[in-house]
C-alpha positions as CSV (number, residue, x, y, z in Angstrom):
1,M,-10.4,26.3,-29.7
2,F,-6.9,25.8,-29.7
3,A,-6.1,25.9,-33.9
4,L,-5.2,28.5,-36.6
5,T,-8.0,30.2,-38.4
6,E,-9.6,29.4,-41.6
7,D,-7.3,32.9,-43.0
8,H,-3.9,31.2,-41.7
9,R,-4.9,28.2,-43.1
10,D,-5.3,29.7,-46.4
11,I,-1.9,32.0,-46.4
12,R,-0.2,28.6,-45.4
13,A,-1.9,26.7,-48.6
14,A,-0.4,30.3,-50.5
15,I,2.7,30.6,-49.7
16,R,3.5,27.1,-49.8
17,E,2.6,27.1,-53.4
18,I,4.7,29.8,-54.5
19,A,7.4,28.1,-52.4
20,E,7.2,24.9,-54.2
21,K,7.1,26.0,-57.5
22,E,9.1,29.8,-57.6
23,I,11.8,29.3,-54.8
24,A,12.3,25.8,-54.2
25,P,13.8,25.3,-58.1
26,H,16.6,27.9,-57.1
27,A,17.0,26.7,-54.0
28,A,20.5,24.7,-54.6
29,E,21.8,27.0,-56.9
30,V,21.5,30.2,-54.6
31,D,23.4,28.2,-52.3
32,E,26.0,26.8,-55.3
33,Q,26.9,30.0,-56.2
34,E,26.4,32.1,-53.2
35,R,24.0,34.2,-54.7
36,Y,20.7,36.3,-53.8
37,P,17.7,34.6,-54.4
38,S,16.3,37.0,-56.7
39,E,13.4,34.5,-57.9
40,A,12.2,34.2,-54.2
41,Q,12.3,38.1,-54.1
42,K,10.2,38.8,-57.7
43,A,8.0,36.5,-56.4
44,L,7.3,37.1,-52.9
45,T,6.5,40.8,-54.0
46,A,4.3,39.9,-56.4
47,A,2.3,38.0,-54.4
48,G,2.8,40.2,-51.5
49,F,4.4,38.3,-48.9
50,Q,7.7,40.0,-48.6
51,A,6.7,42.0,-45.7
52,V,3.1,41.0,-44.8
53,H,3.8,42.6,-41.4
54,I,3.3,46.4,-41.9
55,P,0.0,47.7,-41.1
56,E,-2.8,48.6,-43.3
57,E,-2.7,52.1,-42.3
58,F,1.1,52.4,-43.8
59,D,-0.2,51.0,-46.9
60,G,0.9,47.3,-45.9
61,A,-1.2,44.1,-45.4
62,G,-1.4,44.4,-42.1
63,A,-0.6,40.8,-41.1
64,D,-1.1,39.7,-37.8
65,A,2.4,38.0,-36.0
66,I,1.1,34.2,-37.0
67,S,0.5,34.9,-40.4
68,T,4.0,36.3,-40.5
69,I,5.5,33.2,-39.0
70,I,3.6,31.2,-41.2
71,V,4.9,32.8,-44.2
72,I,9.1,32.8,-43.1
73,E,8.2,29.0,-42.0
74,E,6.9,28.0,-45.3
75,I,9.8,29.6,-47.1
76,A,12.2,28.2,-45.1
77,R,11.1,24.8,-45.7
78,V,12.0,25.0,-49.4
79,C,14.9,27.6,-48.6
80,A,16.5,29.6,-46.1
81,S,18.1,32.2,-47.6
82,S,14.9,33.1,-49.1
83,S,13.1,33.1,-45.7
84,L,15.1,35.7,-44.9
85,I,13.4,38.4,-47.1
86,P,10.6,38.5,-45.0
87,A,11.9,37.8,-41.4
88,V,14.5,40.8,-41.8
89,N,12.2,43.0,-43.2
90,K,10.2,42.3,-39.7
91,L,13.2,42.7,-38.1
92,G,14.6,46.0,-39.7
93,S,11.0,48.0,-39.4
94,M,10.0,46.5,-35.9
95,P,11.2,49.4,-33.8
96,I,10.2,52.1,-36.7
97,L,6.8,50.6,-35.7
98,L,7.1,50.4,-31.9
99,S,9.3,53.6,-31.1
100,G,9.4,55.5,-34.2
101,S,7.1,58.8,-35.1
102,E,4.5,59.0,-37.5
103,E,6.4,60.8,-39.3
104,L,9.3,58.4,-39.7
105,K,7.0,55.4,-40.4
106,R,5.0,57.1,-43.0
107,Q,8.6,58.0,-44.6
108,V,10.0,54.4,-44.4
109,L,7.2,51.7,-44.1
110,P,5.3,51.9,-47.5
111,S,8.2,51.4,-49.5
112,I,9.1,48.1,-47.6
113,A,5.3,47.5,-47.8
114,A,4.8,48.0,-51.7
115,G,8.2,45.9,-52.1
116,D,10.2,48.6,-53.5
117,A,12.7,48.7,-50.7
118,M,13.9,46.6,-48.0
119,I,15.3,47.2,-44.5
120,S,18.0,45.5,-42.5
121,Y,18.9,45.8,-38.7
122,A,22.3,47.0,-38.0
123,L,23.1,46.2,-34.0
124,S,26.0,43.8,-33.6
125,E,30.1,44.9,-34.1
126,R,32.7,43.0,-34.1
127,E,33.7,43.4,-30.4
128,A,30.0,43.8,-29.3
129,G,28.3,40.9,-30.4
130,S,26.4,39.0,-27.0
131,D,27.5,42.5,-25.7
132,A,25.7,44.6,-27.6
133,A,25.7,47.7,-25.2
134,A,29.5,47.9,-25.5
135,M,29.1,48.9,-29.3
136,R,31.5,52.2,-30.3
137,T,29.6,53.6,-33.1
138,R,28.9,57.2,-32.4
139,A,26.4,59.4,-33.8
140,V,26.9,63.2,-32.7
141,A,24.7,65.6,-33.4
142,D,25.3,68.7,-35.6
143,G,22.6,70.9,-36.0
144,D,19.4,69.7,-36.8
145,D,21.7,66.4,-38.3
146,W,23.1,63.7,-36.3
147,V,26.8,62.6,-37.9
148,L,27.7,58.6,-37.8
149,N,31.0,57.2,-37.5
150,G,31.6,53.6,-36.7
151,T,31.3,49.8,-37.8
152,K,28.5,47.3,-37.9
153,C,28.7,43.8,-39.1
154,W,26.6,40.6,-39.1
155,I,24.2,42.8,-41.3
156,T,21.8,40.3,-43.2
157,N,20.8,41.8,-46.2
158,A,23.2,44.5,-46.4
159,G,23.9,45.8,-50.0
160,V,20.3,44.4,-51.2
161,S,18.6,47.0,-48.3
162,T,17.7,50.5,-48.9
163,W,16.9,51.2,-45.3
164,Y,18.7,50.3,-42.3
165,T,17.9,50.5,-38.7
166,V,20.9,51.4,-36.7
167,M,22.1,52.0,-33.4
168,A,24.7,53.9,-32.0
169,V,26.1,55.5,-28.8
170,T,24.8,59.2,-28.4
171,D,25.6,59.6,-24.8
172,P,29.0,58.0,-24.1
173,D,29.1,59.4,-20.6
174,A,25.6,57.9,-19.6
175,A,25.2,55.9,-16.3
176,R,24.7,52.7,-17.8
177,P,26.1,52.2,-21.3
178,A,22.7,50.9,-22.5
179,Q,21.2,54.2,-21.8
180,G,23.5,56.4,-23.9
181,I,22.4,54.4,-27.0
182,S,20.3,56.0,-29.8
183,A,18.1,54.3,-32.8
184,F,18.3,55.8,-36.5
185,V,16.8,55.0,-39.9
186,V,19.9,55.4,-42.5
187,H,19.2,55.3,-46.0
188,S,21.5,53.7,-48.6
189,G,21.9,56.5,-50.5
190,D,23.1,59.1,-47.0
191,P,26.4,60.3,-47.7
192,G,29.3,58.1,-45.3
193,F,27.5,55.3,-45.7
194,V,29.5,52.4,-47.1
195,V,28.8,48.7,-47.8
196,G,31.9,46.1,-46.9
197,S,32.6,43.1,-49.1
198,K,30.7,39.5,-48.4
199,E,31.4,37.0,-45.4
200,R,32.5,33.5,-46.5
201,K,29.7,31.4,-44.6
202,L,29.1,27.7,-43.6
203,G,25.3,28.0,-44.6
204,I,22.6,30.9,-45.8
205,K,24.8,31.5,-48.7
206,G,22.0,33.0,-50.6
207,S,21.1,36.0,-48.0
208,P,24.4,38.2,-48.3
209,T,25.9,39.0,-44.8
210,R,28.0,42.5,-45.0
211,E,30.0,44.9,-42.5
212,I,28.6,48.4,-43.2
213,H,30.7,51.2,-42.5
214,F,29.6,54.8,-41.5
215,E,32.0,57.5,-42.7
216,N,30.9,61.0,-41.5
217,C,27.6,59.6,-42.0
218,R,25.0,62.4,-41.8
219,V,21.4,61.6,-41.4
220,P,18.6,63.7,-41.1
221,G,17.5,64.5,-37.5
222,D,13.9,63.5,-38.0
223,R,14.9,59.8,-39.0
224,M,16.1,59.4,-35.4
225,I,13.9,56.6,-33.8
226,G,12.0,57.6,-30.6
227,A,14.2,59.8,-27.9
228,P,17.7,59.9,-27.5
229,G,18.9,57.3,-25.1
230,T,16.1,54.7,-25.7
231,G,17.5,53.0,-28.7
232,F,18.7,50.0,-26.8
233,A,15.5,49.4,-24.7
234,T,14.0,49.7,-28.3
235,A,16.3,46.9,-29.5
236,M,15.8,44.2,-26.8
237,A,11.5,44.8,-27.2
238,T,12.4,44.4,-30.9
239,L,13.8,41.4,-30.3
240,D,10.6,40.0,-28.3
241,H,8.8,40.4,-31.5
242,T,11.6,38.8,-33.9
243,R,12.8,35.9,-31.9
244,P,9.9,33.6,-32.8
245,T,10.2,34.4,-36.5
246,I,13.8,32.7,-36.7
247,G,12.0,30.2,-34.3
248,A,9.8,29.9,-37.5
249,Q,12.9,29.8,-39.9
250,A,14.4,27.1,-37.9
251,V,11.0,25.1,-37.8
252,G,10.7,25.8,-41.3
253,I,14.1,24.1,-42.2
254,A,13.8,21.3,-39.4
255,Q,10.4,20.0,-41.8
256,G,12.0,21.0,-44.9
257,A,14.5,18.0,-44.1
258,L,12.1,15.8,-42.1
259,D,9.6,15.4,-45.6
260,I,12.6,14.6,-47.5
261,A,14.0,12.1,-45.4
262,V,10.3,10.3,-45.1
263,D,10.0,10.3,-48.8
264,Y,13.6,8.8,-48.8
265,L,12.6,6.2,-46.1
266,R,9.5,5.1,-48.2
267,E,11.6,4.9,-51.7
268,R,14.7,3.3,-50.7
269,R,15.4,-0.2,-50.2
270,Q,17.8,-2.3,-48.6
271,F,18.1,-6.2,-47.2
272,G,14.8,-6.4,-49.5
273,R,12.9,-3.8,-47.4
274,S,11.8,-0.8,-47.4
275,L,13.9,1.3,-44.8
276,A,10.8,2.6,-43.6
277,E,10.0,-0.9,-42.6
278,F,13.3,-0.5,-39.6
279,Q,12.2,-0.2,-36.7
280,G,15.4,1.8,-35.9
281,L,14.7,4.2,-38.6
282,Q,10.9,4.6,-37.5
283,F,11.8,6.1,-33.8
284,M,14.5,8.3,-35.7
285,V,11.3,10.1,-37.8
286,A,8.8,9.7,-35.1
287,D,11.5,11.8,-33.0
288,A,12.4,14.5,-35.5
289,A,8.4,14.9,-36.1
290,M,7.2,15.0,-32.3
291,Q,10.3,17.7,-31.7
292,I,9.5,19.4,-34.5
293,E,5.6,19.6,-33.6
294,A,6.6,21.1,-29.9
295,A,8.7,23.7,-31.5
296,R,6.1,24.7,-34.0
297,T,3.5,25.3,-30.9
298,L,6.0,27.2,-28.4
299,V,7.2,29.3,-31.8
300,Y,3.6,30.1,-32.4
301,Q,2.4,30.9,-28.9
302,A,5.6,33.2,-28.5
303,A,4.6,34.8,-31.4
304,A,0.9,35.2,-30.3
305,A,2.2,36.7,-26.7
306,A,4.5,39.3,-28.2
307,E,1.8,41.1,-30.3
308,R,-0.7,41.1,-27.4
309,G,1.9,42.1,-25.4
310,D,1.8,39.5,-22.6
311,A,4.1,40.0,-19.7
312,N,5.8,37.0,-20.1
313,T,6.7,37.5,-23.7
314,T,10.7,37.6,-23.3
315,F,10.7,34.5,-21.7
316,L,8.8,33.0,-24.3
317,A,10.2,34.6,-27.6
318,A,13.7,33.5,-25.8
319,A,12.1,29.8,-25.2
320,A,10.9,29.6,-28.6
321,K,13.9,30.2,-31.0
322,C,15.8,28.4,-28.6
323,L,14.0,25.2,-28.9
324,A,13.6,25.7,-32.4
325,S,16.7,26.0,-33.1
326,D,17.9,23.4,-31.3
327,T,15.6,21.2,-33.0
328,A,16.4,22.4,-36.8
329,M,19.9,21.2,-35.5
330,K,19.1,17.9,-34.6
331,V,16.7,17.3,-36.4
332,T,18.6,18.0,-39.7
333,V,21.4,16.0,-38.7
334,D,19.8,13.0,-38.2
335,A,18.1,13.8,-41.7
336,V,21.4,13.5,-43.3
337,Q,21.8,10.3,-41.3
338,L,18.8,9.1,-42.8
339,L,19.9,9.5,-45.8
340,G,23.1,7.9,-45.4
341,G,25.7,8.9,-48.2
342,A,23.1,10.3,-50.6
343,G,22.3,12.7,-47.7
344,F,26.5,13.5,-47.6
345,T,25.7,14.7,-51.2
346,R,24.7,17.9,-52.6
347,D,22.6,16.1,-55.0
348,F,19.7,16.3,-52.1
349,P,18.9,19.3,-49.8
350,V,19.5,17.5,-46.6
351,E,23.1,18.6,-45.9
352,R,22.0,22.5,-47.2
353,M,19.9,22.5,-44.8
354,M,22.1,21.1,-41.8
355,R,24.1,23.9,-43.0
356,D,21.6,26.4,-42.8
357,A,20.0,25.4,-39.3
358,K,23.4,26.4,-37.6
359,I,22.9,30.1,-37.9
360,T,19.3,29.8,-36.1
361,Q,21.4,28.4,-33.0
362,I,23.4,31.9,-33.2
363,Y,21.9,34.9,-34.7
364,E,19.4,37.2,-33.0
365,G,20.9,36.1,-29.4
366,T,23.2,32.8,-28.9
367,N,21.3,30.3,-27.6
368,Q,23.4,30.5,-24.8
369,I,22.2,34.2,-24.3
370,Q,18.7,32.8,-24.7
371,R,19.2,30.4,-21.7
372,L,20.3,33.6,-19.7
373,V,17.2,35.7,-20.8
374,M,14.8,32.5,-19.9
375,A,16.4,32.6,-16.3
376,R,16.6,36.0,-15.8
377,S,13.1,36.4,-16.9
378,L,12.2,33.1,-14.4
379,L,14.8,34.3,-11.3
380,R,13.5,38.4,-11.4
């Protein structure tokens, strides 16, 4: 039947309890002070929720894609910044899971599964955002090693992570730019690896976003992911698995905002009546709930399709991320409206949720790019 398993429901109950008791109380302060949510990382690691997707053979929980989605969604419901801990661990490690050697997997993944390390994903550059294949970061073979030079930007959790999956050009003369790109795993202790200053952002302020620099950064040859020239294909395959996680983050943000708005409408009185009795406001929450449920269903469908390797995975992943993030933006804006003047203050979380929702329409491919991906999938 079309329903979550009992295990999925148990995971939701467990992560929701952790989120509400140990993450939510710090969410406003994390945003206000623009500091890393260390309480969330500690709580998630203690419960084994920081990277549930890592397979059992690499000391992980071996959770399926739906379980991972549920974890991210429930954390995002109270703190979007904290939800990027499991989300980015999946993003950074997915290229290794898809294309890495057995030895590389055993070198990197157990430390992430144990919570001793985190991993970030480095694809974008200042002049290579949506056009990622135009990247300028270079990797040149030197004996058994590779030497990287260049700069990556918009790197989520940079400076916190120990490992970084990095795309770099190894063959600048390739027939097509994408065919000259390779993937590497860089360690924060590698010589020549430098972390830049934090970006000043609209939302998700608790998750540091930084540039990372490679200044003759020497990486052992056994840390190349897959064969030379396959990095861009691995990067795109990774997004089929991780765009639904951004959809889950967006669904969680939207659900959290709607929950707050519904509670407010029940409690607030105007003109001698509860706000919940006004039909115009009832329509707003009904629309929000309908849109969230539609987005959630598509996100779960996309995650399951990616795990099965369905032929329409690329379309579904793009559609899920696009629909869910557009929904999150609309629902959070409406939640601020439903709370009126109170919603415009930092006394209530909905203004933070509105700011946090915006990035879900931008990262892991803007929603304009998602529509291109969907159209090309349909018209091929």
